[in-house]
N, C-alpha and C positions, 0 to 999 in steps of 0.2 A: 444563534449559531454563527460562528466565525469560520470563514474559509480563507486559508492561506495557500500560497503557491510558491514553489521553489524550482529552480532549474539545476541547481548544483547539489551534490551529495552533502557537502558541508553545510549549505543553507538548510537542508532538510533536518539535519541533526540539531542545528541551532534552534530551529522553530519547534521541533519536538520537545526540546528541553524547556523552552520558554512558554509554550502553550499547552503542553500535556494533552494532546488530542485524543478523541475517542475513536476516530476513523482516519486512516491514511490511505490515499490512492497513490501508488508508487509506479512509476514507469521503470523499465529496465535501463533505458538510456538516459543518463544524467551527465552533466558536466562534472568532471573529476572522477568520482567513483560511480559504479553502476548501482542501480536500484536494489539488486539482490544483496550486494554487500552492505548497503545502507540498512536494508531490512534486518540483516543479521546483527548489525551494530545496535539498532533500535531494540531488538530483543535482548541483547546482552546488557543493555541499560535497564532492563526489567520494565520497559514500557509495555503496558497491556492493551494498547490501542489495537483495533482490528486493522490489519494491513491487507489491502487488496492490490495485487499486482495487476495493473491495467496497461496492456502493452500490445504492440503490433507483432511482436516476436512470439508467435504461437507455436513453439516447438516443444516437444516432449522433454528435452534436456532442460529447458528453462522452467517448465512446470515442476520438474523434479527438484531443480536447484531452489526454486521459490519455496517449496515445501521444506527443504532442508534448512533454509535460512529463516524460517518461521512465519512465512506469509500465511494468512488465513484463507485467502481466495486468490485465484488466478483467472483473469478475465481477458479475453482477446478482443481488442478494439475492432477487428475485422468481422467478428461474428456476433457480437453482443449489441443489443439495441439499447437505446436510452431508457426505455421502459424496464428492461431487465436490470439495468444498473440502478434505477430508482427502486425497484423491488428489493434488490440487495441492500441498499441503504436503509430502507424501511425495516427490513428484517433485522439488520444489525442494531438499529436503535430500539426496536421493540424488544429484542432479547436483553438489551442493556437495562431496560426499565422493569423487567420481570424480576 
């Protein structure tokens, strides 16, 4: 398994093209463009990676925008535990192998 990290929206798009990931954790706040807009662009490029918005901005408007942009999950950093994130990752990968 490879793990890549980016701070800018542009960097995310470049890495998605280069690595074709199965799972993407996306924050809303990125340098350049926000994570919601990058999520929309990833979906427009027909990338079928599971996208998890993992953010401190736990507002209903952001949840709704994430769904409209094509995110599969919305997880709040403030209320989610490491164990819950691990369960989500395990779930994503177990579904992919079925």
